[in-house]
N, C-alpha and C positions, 0 to 999 in steps of 0.2 A: 601263456596259460599252462599251468602245471598239469601233467598227465593224471587222469583219474585212476586211483588204485582200485583193485578188485575188492569185493566185499570180504573175501577171506583174509586178505592182507590187512584190511582195516580192522577186522575183528581181532587179529593177532596183536595189532598195535594197541587197541583198547584193552585187551587182556593184560598186556604188559604194563599199561598205565594204571589199570585198576589194581594190579598187584604190587606196584612200586610207587611210592609217594614221590613228590617232586624233589625233596632234598636228597633222597636215597639215590636218585639218578644223576645228581650233580657230579661234575668232575672234581678232581682233587683241588683245583684252584677255586672252585665254587663252594667247597665245604665250609662249615663254620670254623673260623680260625681257632677258637678256644678248644674245640674238640681235637684239633691236630696237636695242640700242645699238651693237653691233659691225657690223650690216649683213649678217651671215651668214644664209643661207636657213633657213626653218623645217625642223627635222629630219624626215627621212623614215625610217620603219622599215626597217631592213636586212632583217629577216625577221619573219614571224608564224607561230606554231605553234598549231594547234588540237588540244589533247590531250583525248581522250575516254576516261574511265575508266568502264567498265560495272560496275554493282553487281549483287550476287546477287539483289536484289529487283526488278530491271528499271530502276532509276533510272540516270542517267548524270551523272557529275561532269565538267563541262567546265572546262578551264583554257586561257585564251587569252592568249598571251604575245607582246607586241610588243617587239622589241629594236631599240635605236637606237645608232648609233656616235656617240661624244661626243669633242669636243676637250677639252683640259685646262681651258680657260676656261668650258666649258659644264656642268661637273659640278654646281656649286652651283645653277645655273639649272634644270637638269633635276630636281634634288632638290625645288625649289619646285614644279615642275610635278607631280612625283610625289605630293607632299603634297596638292595640290589634287585630283588624280585619286583618291587613296585616300579623301578625305573627302567628295567630291561624290557624293551618292546618285544623281543623274541624269546625271553626267558621263561615264560609261562608254559610249563610242560604240557598242560592239558590243551592249550589252544591249538597247536597243529593237529592233534587228533580230532578235535571237534570241527575244524575246518575240513578235514577229510570226510568226516561224517556228514557234514552239510552238503558236500559235493555228491556223495552217494544218495542222500535223501532227495536232493534236487533232481537227480537223474531218474529216480524211481517215481517220484510224484509228478514230475513235469512242471513244478513250480520254480520260479526264480527265487533263490534264497541268498542270504548274505550274513556274515558275522560282523556286527557293528557295535559301536559304543562300548569299546573294550576298556575295562578299568581293573587295575591291579593294586591291591593294598595289603597291609599286614596289621595285625594287632598282637600285642605282647604284654604279658603281666609277669609276676614273679614265678609262676608255676606253669604258664601256658602260653604258647605262641600259635598264631594262625596266619596262614597265607590264603588270601581271598582273591579269586578271579571272577570277574563279572563281564557279561557280554549279552548282546541282544541277537537272537537268531530270528531273522525276518521270515515271514510266511511259514512259520513252523506249524501252525494249525490252519484249518479252513473255516471260513465264516459262511454259514448257510442260513440266511434269514436271521432269526433270533437265536440260532444255535451255533456253538463253536465246537468243532470236532478236532480232537487231538489223537494222533496215532500213526498216520502214514509216514510222518517225518522220522519215526524210529526205524523205518524199513531201509534195507540196503539191497543191492542186486543179489546178494547171497542169503537174504533172510532178514536179520536185524543187526544193527551195529551196536545196540545197547542190550547185550544178551545176558549180563551177569552182574551181581553185586557180591563183593567179598564180605567176610564176617564183620569187618570194621567199617562198612559203608552203608549209606542210606540214600534213598531217592525220595524227594518230597515234591509233589505236583500240586500247585495252588491254582484255584479258578480265577478268572478275571473278576474285578470288583463288580458286585451287583449280580453275579451269575450263580446259579445253583447247579448241582450235579444231576443230570438227567439219567445217565447210565455210566457205570464204572466197573472195572474188573474185580474190585475188592471193596472192603468197607471204607467209608469216608469218615475222617476225624476233623470236625470243625470245618468242613468244606474241602479238606485237603486229602490227597492220597499219599500215604506214607508206606514205603517199602523198606524193610530192614534186611541187611544181608545176614547170612549167606543165602542167595537164591538165584535162580535162572529164569529168564523171560523168554518164552517162545515167541516167534514172529507173530505180530498182531495182538499180543496180549495187552500191551500198554495202549489201550484205546479208551478214551473218555469223551463223553458228550456233555457239554454245558448248555444250559438254557438261560436266557436273559429276558423273559417276558416281563413287561412292566405295565402298570395301570395306564389307562389312556390319559389321565391327568394326574399330576403330582404337584403338590404345593409344599415346598420345604418349610419345616417348622422354624419359626422365628420367635425369639424372646421379645415380648412387647416392651417398648420403652417406658410406658406408664400404664396405669390401670385402665385408661380409656383408649390406648393405641389399638388400632385395628377395628374399632367399633364405629360403624357408619353413623352419620348424623341422623338418619331416619330412626335407627335403633335407639340412639341416645334420646331423641325427642320422645319416642314411645315410652321409654322408662320414666322420663320426667312427667309425662301425662298420666301414667299409671299412679305415680306417687301422689300427684295432686288429686286424682279421683278417689284414692283410698282415704286421703285426708278429708275430702268433702263428705264422703259417706260417714266417716267416723264423727264428724261434727254434727251431721243430721241426727244420728242416733243419740248423741249426747244432749242435743237440744230438744229432743222430743218430736222432731219433724216426721218421724216414721210411724207415728201412732195411727195415721189415717190410711196407711198402705194396706192393700189386701193381703190376707194370710197366704204364706207360701204353700201351705198344705192344700189349698183349694177350697171348694164350697162344701165338702162333706167329710165325715170322719173316715169313710171307706177310702175315699180318694187319697187322704193323707197317709193312711196305712199302706196303700198301694204304692205311693211314691216313695215312702220310706223303704219298703221292701225292695223296690227296684234299685234304689240307691245302694242298699246293702249288698244286693246281688252283684251289681257292677263293681263294688269295692272288692268283693271276694274274687271275682274274675280277674281284676287287675292284679290282686295280690298273687294269684296263682301263676300269672304270666310274668311276674316280676322276678326273674332269676338273676342272681349275681353272677355275671359271666366270669368274674375273677376266680370263682370257685370251680369253674369247669376246666377240664383238661383241654389241651390244644385240639385233640381229635374231637371231643364233645362240642367244642365251640364251632368247628367246621360243620359238624352234623347239624347243629342248631341253625347255622346260617342256611344250610341247604333246605331244612324244614321250612324256614321262613320265606324261602324263595321258590317254593314249588318243587323242591327236590333236585334242582340243577342250577348251576352257576358257572360263569367263566372264571378261570383261575385268576385272571387279572383283577376281577371284582372282589374275590376273596382277599387278595393282597390289600386292596383299597379299604375294604370293610374292617379288616382286623388291624391294619396299621403295621403288620409284621413285614419283614424284609422279603423280597421276592425269593431269595435263596432259601429262607426258612420255610416258606409256603411250598416251594417246589419239592423240597426234601420230605416235608410232612405229608403232602398229598401222594408222593410216590410210595411212602411207607404204608399209608392207609389203603392205597390201591393194591399193594401186595398182600395185605391182610384181608382183602375182600370187603372192606367197609364202604368203599366208594368205587366208582368207575371213572377212569381218566381217559378221555377220548380227544385225540388231536383233530381239530377242525380248522383247516387253513393254517394260519399263523398263531392260533390260540388253542389252549386246552379247555375242554368242557368237562366240568366235574359234576357227577350225578350219583344218586344212590343206585346200587345194583338193581338191574331189571327196570330202571326208570325209562319210560318212553320219551325219547328225545327227538323223535321224527319231526315234531312241530316246533322245535326250539328256534325262536327267532329273536332272541335278546340282542 
């Protein structure tokens, strides 16, 4: 087992790596051949992206992409470098540093961690070349019921091992599929946290909580094979019976069999007027309640659902009623809660949504 490095040493290693791209640290024998013959300088990465995809089991899939600008004469030389990068098990410069970081994080968190599923590849075009390193960091996040918490794996014995981004680097943290952001240190873009260099991260700053509440029952949407697929025999029989009944009534009117039927208005003129008035009133009421939900904003639709359900609902039911994704509902409700339009209360493993000042002491849904 290799000895554990101190947090300060690891930080120095990462600072060196963040400041120096993989090709720039290569030895003379590793450099691009064409650059040795033409006298052009060793290529320097134009930008580096650290993409972090959190998994629902707490693992994290890292993808580190170094992008290089290439002249037309450098394309083939970079392709040779890419082949060497992809085939060399120990040639990925970032990998040793992240293994050291993993050891530090495992010591601080007390969780057993590992770097697995390592993949190295390259992409090259006429003007651009990329070296891509991918690996899975196990137990990077913690799973707490329906929440996934990211943050403590960025810690080291001396603070944090991921303390800075240079001007040409960015960090992208993506949530697990089906999860929404419950809390984050900065604004979220399409569910992702994006940090652009140059910037410094204080210990504990990179902390995110994702929530994955789902409705109790979910039926995946399927495209019917025919116009009658998915319709039960009972419903189909009812439709046929209704068609026959309408045909029979139409035949009776056409043949004059309804002449002896009693008047719908009843036995007096007053009664007829009363019935007509009641029908008109009912029609007006129905028209006033008939609101096209497509014309409502997302926030107004949530408020309308709350009004229809006594001013309070579980978040999972809102997901079910609207048909929206859980991530969209979670972010929308968090925004409405911050604006004071609703209250969001955690009860057990679920969120209860209500209007402000709504009495929820007797909520038993």
